[in-house]
SEDO-537428 format. One record per residue (C-alpha): residue number from 1; residue in three letters; x, y, z. Coordinates in Angstrom, 1 decimal, padded with zeros to 4 digits. Layout:
REC_nr_rest_east_north_up
REC_NUM_ALA_X_Y_Z
...
***
This chain:
REC_nr_rest_east_north_up
REC_1_MET_157.6_-025.3_215.1
REC_2_ALA_155.4_-026.2_212.2
REC_3_GLY_153.1_-023.4_210.8
REC_4_ARG_149.4_-024.0_211.2
REC_5_ALA_146.7_-023.6_208.6
REC_6_SER_144.5_-021.4_210.7
REC_7_GLY_141.9_-019.0_209.2
REC_8_ARG_142.7_-016.1_211.4
REC_9_ALA_145.2_-014.2_209.3
REC_10_GLY_144.5_-011.3_207.0
REC_11_GLN_140.9_-010.5_208.2
REC_12_GLY_141.4_-006.7_207.9
REC_13_GLY_139.4_-004.4_205.7
REC_14_THR_140.7_-005.9_202.4
REC_15_ASP_138.1_-008.0_200.5
REC_16_ARG_139.9_-011.4_200.3
REC_17_THR_137.0_-013.3_198.7
REC_18_LEU_137.9_-015.3_195.6
REC_19_ARG_135.4_-013.3_193.7
REC_20_ALA_137.0_-010.0_194.6
REC_21_LEU_140.5_-011.4_193.8
REC_22_GLY_139.4_-012.8_190.4
REC_23_LEU_140.0_-016.4_191.5
REC_24_ALA_136.5_-017.8_191.8
REC_25_GLU_135.8_-019.4_188.5
REC_26_ALA_136.4_-023.2_188.4
REC_27_PRO_137.5_-024.8_185.1
REC_28_ARG_135.2_-027.7_185.8
REC_29_ASP_132.4_-025.2_185.3
REC_30_HIS_134.1_-023.3_182.5
REC_31_PRO_136.4_-025.7_180.6
REC_32_LEU_137.9_-023.1_178.3
REC_33_LEU_139.3_-021.3_181.3
REC_34_TYR_141.5_-024.3_182.2
REC_35_PRO_143.8_-024.4_184.2
REC_36_GLY_142.0_-021.5_185.8
REC_37_ALA_143.3_-018.3_187.5
REC_38_TRP_146.3_-018.8_189.8
REC_39_PRO_147.1_-016.5_192.7
REC_40_GLU_149.9_-014.0_192.3
REC_41_GLU_151.4_-015.0_195.7
REC_42_SER_151.2_-017.6_198.4
REC_43_GLY_148.0_-017.7_200.4
REC_44_LEU_145.7_-019.7_202.7
REC_45_LEU_142.5_-020.9_201.0
REC_46_ASP_139.9_-020.7_203.7
REC_47_GLY_136.4_-021.4_202.2
REC_48_ASP_135.6_-018.6_199.9
REC_49_ARG_138.6_-016.5_200.9
REC_50_LEU_142.4_-016.5_200.1
REC_51_LEU_144.2_-015.1_203.2
REC_52_PRO_147.8_-014.3_203.8
REC_53_LEU_149.7_-017.3_205.2
REC_54_ASP_150.3_-017.6_208.9
REC_55_GLY_153.6_-019.4_209.2
REC_56_PHE_155.5_-022.0_207.4
REC_57_PRO_156.4_-024.9_206.9
REC_58_TYR_153.5_-027.3_207.3
REC_59_THR_155.3_-030.4_208.3
REC_60_ASP_152.1_-032.1_209.5
REC_61_ARG_150.8_-032.0_205.9
REC_62_THR_151.6_-033.6_202.5
REC_63_PRO_153.2_-031.3_199.8
REC_64_VAL_151.7_-031.7_196.4
REC_65_LEU_153.1_-029.9_193.3
REC_66_ALA_150.1_-028.3_191.5
REC_67_ILE_150.6_-028.5_187.7
REC_68_GLY_147.2_-027.6_186.4
REC_69_SER_143.9_-026.6_188.0
REC_70_ASN_145.0_-027.8_191.5
REC_71_ALA_146.6_-024.4_191.6
REC_72_CYS_143.3_-022.6_191.0
REC_73_PRO_141.6_-021.7_194.2
REC_74_GLY_138.1_-021.8_192.6
REC_75_GLN_138.7_-025.4_191.5
REC_76_LEU_140.1_-026.4_194.9
REC_77_ARG_137.2_-024.8_196.7
REC_78_HIS_134.8_-026.7_194.5
REC_79_LYS_136.5_-030.0_195.1
REC_80_MET_136.6_-029.5_198.9
REC_81_ALA_133.1_-028.2_199.2
REC_82_GLU_131.7_-031.2_197.2
REC_83_ALA_133.3_-033.5_199.8
REC_84_GLY_132.1_-031.5_202.7
REC_85_ILE_135.5_-030.3_203.8
REC_86_ASN_136.1_-026.8_205.0
REC_87_SER_139.5_-026.9_206.6
REC_88_PRO_142.0_-024.2_205.4
REC_89_LEU_144.5_-025.2_202.7
REC_90_PRO_147.9_-023.6_202.3
REC_91_MET_149.0_-022.7_198.7
REC_92_VAL_152.7_-021.8_198.6
REC_93_LYS_154.4_-020.3_195.5
REC_94_ALA_157.6_-022.0_194.6
REC_95_ARG_160.5_-021.9_192.1
REC_96_VAL_160.7_-025.3_190.6
REC_97_THR_163.6_-026.7_188.5
REC_98_GLY_163.4_-029.9_186.5
REC_99_VAL_159.7_-030.2_185.7
REC_100_ASP_157.6_-028.5_183.1
REC_101_VAL_153.8_-028.3_182.3
REC_102_GLY_152.8_-030.6_179.5
REC_103_VAL_149.5_-031.9_178.0
REC_104_SER_147.8_-035.0_179.3
REC_105_ALA_147.3_-037.7_176.7
REC_106_HIS_143.6_-038.1_177.6
REC_107_VAL_140.4_-036.1_177.2
REC_108_SER_138.8_-035.3_180.5
REC_109_ARG_135.1_-035.8_181.3
REC_110_MET_135.2_-032.2_182.5
REC_111_GLY_135.4_-031.2_178.9
REC_112_TYR_139.0_-030.2_178.6
REC_113_VAL_142.5_-031.7_177.9
REC_114_SER_144.3_-031.2_181.1
REC_115_ALA_147.9_-030.5_182.1
REC_116_SER_150.4_-033.1_183.2
REC_117_PRO_154.1_-032.8_184.3
REC_118_PHE_157.0_-033.9_182.3
REC_119_ARG_160.7_-034.1_183.2
REC_120_ALA_162.6_-031.1_182.0
REC_121_PRO_166.1_-030.8_183.4
REC_122_GLY_167.2_-027.2_183.8
REC_123_THR_163.8_-025.8_183.1
REC_124_VAL_162.6_-023.3_185.8
REC_125_ARG_158.9_-022.6_186.5
REC_126_GLU_156.9_-020.8_189.1
REC_127_LEU_154.4_-023.3_190.4
REC_128_PHE_152.4_-023.8_193.6
REC_129_VAL_152.8_-026.4_196.3
REC_130_ILE_149.6_-027.2_198.0
REC_131_TRP_149.9_-028.6_201.5
REC_132_LEU_147.2_-031.1_202.2
REC_133_ASP_145.9_-032.7_205.4
REC_134_GLU_144.8_-036.4_205.3
REC_135_ARG_141.2_-035.7_204.2
REC_136_GLN_142.1_-033.0_201.7
REC_137_LEU_144.7_-035.4_200.1
REC_138_ALA_142.1_-038.1_199.8
REC_139_VAL_139.8_-035.7_197.9
REC_140_ILE_142.5_-034.6_195.5
REC_141_ASP_143.6_-038.2_195.0
REC_142_ALA_140.0_-039.2_194.2
REC_143_SER_139.7_-036.3_191.7
REC_144_GLU_142.7_-037.6_189.9
REC_145_GLY_141.6_-041.2_189.9
REC_146_VAL_144.0_-042.4_192.6
REC_147_PRO_144.4_-045.1_193.6
REC_148_VAL_141.9_-046.7_191.2
REC_149_PRO_143.8_-048.7_188.6
REC_150_THR_141.7_-047.3_185.8
REC_151_GLY_142.2_-043.6_186.9
REC_152_ASN_144.1_-041.2_184.8
REC_153_TYR_146.9_-040.3_187.2
REC_154_HIS_149.5_-041.9_189.5
REC_155_ARG_150.6_-039.9_192.6
REC_156_ALA_154.4_-039.9_192.4
REC_157_TRP_157.1_-038.6_194.8
REC_158_LEU_159.7_-036.4_193.2
REC_159_PRO_162.7_-036.2_195.4
REC_160_ALA_165.4_-033.6_195.6
REC_161_PRO_167.8_-033.2_194.0
REC_162_ASP_166.1_-034.7_190.9
REC_163_VAL_163.6_-031.9_191.1
REC_164_ARG_164.5_-028.7_193.0
REC_165_ILE_161.5_-027.0_194.8
REC_166_GLU_162.3_-023.7_196.5
REC_167_PRO_159.2_-022.2_198.2
REC_168_ASP_158.7_-018.5_199.0
REC_169_GLY_160.0_-017.8_202.4
REC_170_SER_161.3_-021.2_203.2
REC_171_GLU_164.2_-023.5_202.5
REC_172_ARG_164.3_-026.0_199.7
REC_173_LEU_162.0_-029.0_200.0
REC_174_ARG_163.2_-032.6_200.2
REC_175_GLY_160.6_-033.4_197.5
REC_176_ALA_156.9_-033.3_196.8
REC_177_TYR_154.2_-035.4_195.2
REC_178_VAL_152.9_-034.8_191.7
REC_179_TYR_150.2_-036.4_189.6
REC_180_VAL_151.7_-038.2_186.6
REC_181_ASN_149.4_-039.1_183.8
REC_182_ARG_149.3_-042.9_183.2
REC_183_HIS_148.5_-042.3_179.5
REC_184_GLY_151.6_-040.3_178.9
REC_185_VAL_151.7_-036.8_177.5
REC_186_LEU_151.2_-035.3_174.0
REC_187_ARG_154.3_-034.6_172.0
REC_188_ASP_155.2_-031.7_169.7
REC_189_GLY_156.5_-032.2_166.2
REC_190_SER_159.3_-034.3_167.6
REC_191_ASP_159.4_-036.7_170.6
REC_192_THR_159.5_-033.8_172.9
REC_193_PRO_156.5_-033.2_175.1
REC_194_ARG_154.4_-030.2_174.1
REC_195_ARG_153.7_-027.5_176.6
REC_196_HIS_150.2_-026.7_177.7
REC_197_PRO_149.5_-023.1_176.4
REC_198_GLY_146.1_-022.7_178.0
REC_199_GLU_142.9_-024.6_177.0
REC_200_ARG_141.6_-022.4_174.2
REC_201_ALA_144.9_-022.2_172.4
REC_202_LEU_145.6_-025.9_172.9
REC_203_LEU_142.3_-027.1_171.5
REC_204_THR_142.6_-024.7_168.6
REC_205_GLU_146.0_-026.3_167.8
REC_206_LEU_144.8_-029.9_168.2
REC_207_LEU_141.7_-029.4_166.1
REC_208_VAL_143.7_-027.7_163.3
REC_209_GLU_146.1_-030.6_163.3
REC_210_SER_143.6_-033.5_163.2
REC_211_SER_140.6_-034.0_160.9
REC_212_ARG_139.7_-037.1_162.9
REC_213_LEU_139.6_-035.1_166.1
REC_214_ARG_137.3_-032.6_164.4
REC_215_GLU_135.0_-035.4_163.3
REC_216_LEU_134.6_-036.4_167.0
REC_217_PHE_134.6_-033.1_168.7
REC_218_GLY_133.7_-030.4_166.2
REC_219_ASP_135.6_-027.5_164.6
REC_220_THR_135.9_-025.1_167.5
REC_221_PRO_137.1_-025.2_171.2
REC_222_GLU_133.6_-024.4_172.3
REC_223_GLN_132.2_-027.5_170.4
REC_224_PHE_135.0_-029.7_171.7
REC_225_CYS_134.2_-028.8_175.3
REC_226_ALA_130.5_-029.1_174.9
REC_227_ARG_130.7_-032.6_173.2
REC_228_ALA_133.4_-034.0_175.6
REC_229_ARG_131.7_-032.8_178.8
REC_230_SER_130.4_-035.9_180.8
REC_231_ASP_130.4_-038.1_177.6
REC_232_LEU_132.8_-040.8_178.9
REC_233_ARG_132.6_-042.9_175.7
REC_234_LEU_133.5_-039.9_173.5
REC_235_CYS_136.4_-038.9_175.9
REC_236_ALA_137.7_-042.5_175.7
REC_237_ARG_137.6_-042.3_171.9
REC_238_GLY_139.5_-039.1_171.9
REC_239_THR_142.1_-040.6_174.2
REC_240_ARG_142.5_-043.6_171.9
REC_241_LEU_142.8_-041.3_168.9
REC_242_PHE_145.8_-039.6_170.4
REC_243_VAL_147.6_-043.0_170.5
REC_244_ASP_146.4_-044.0_167.0
REC_245_GLU_147.7_-040.8_165.5
REC_246_GLY_151.1_-041.2_167.2
REC_247_ARG_150.7_-038.1_169.3
REC_248_VAL_151.8_-039.6_172.6
REC_249_THR_155.2_-039.8_174.3
REC_250_THR_156.4_-040.5_177.8
REC_251_SER_156.7_-037.9_180.5
REC_252_GLY_160.0_-039.1_181.9
REC_253_LEU_158.4_-039.3_185.3
REC_254_GLU_157.0_-042.8_185.1
REC_255_GLY_159.8_-044.3_187.1
REC_256_TYR_158.7_-042.2_190.1
REC_257_ALA_155.1_-043.4_190.2
REC_258_GLY_156.0_-046.3_192.5
REC_259_ALA_157.9_-044.2_195.0
***
């Protein structure tokens, strides 16, 4: 029988609020914290609390592999509250083979350069699978610009065995959705996608590497975030600059976007 996302579990004396657990801050409010704090273990996001899970699997929900801030309870809470949704949301820690966390080849209006997946055969990462009901999925889709053609992401199905996803306490999944950046990902010194090291470190690296980027966004990560935040034209110029400077490569996941 499928597990249910109820809010009854774990209501003992332990303070399970996001604030008490250090998970309350949302990167959309604090860009340099991107991708935000992730839980140490699987849990059930229930409003302002992260409770122990009550059963698994959630076969009546859609599995989405969280690559960046969608694994941050504070960010998820913000997105759902903004849409008036208060239904519990399961977050399941998983061992994932075949995908790594790269850097989106676009500047977000939230003031940061976000994470995006890329194909990495043999690479093993601990990531989260969030299990979304229909309304929750619509919220996350909208936050990623799906299905608007001018959005920044496609929602793509990654099937097993191309990608192996092994959740805590459950058997291997037959696949999961992931958001693939339609602009591609930033590369390192070769054609290999660069990994996202956290926002402050990433912006420091990018600004050191490009005088043109400094002209647009300033010399420091703080200046970058402040200038980029909600300035859509400036974000678009930064995104074009990544292409102009030859910083962009493919993620290797583009072929899954139509699945």
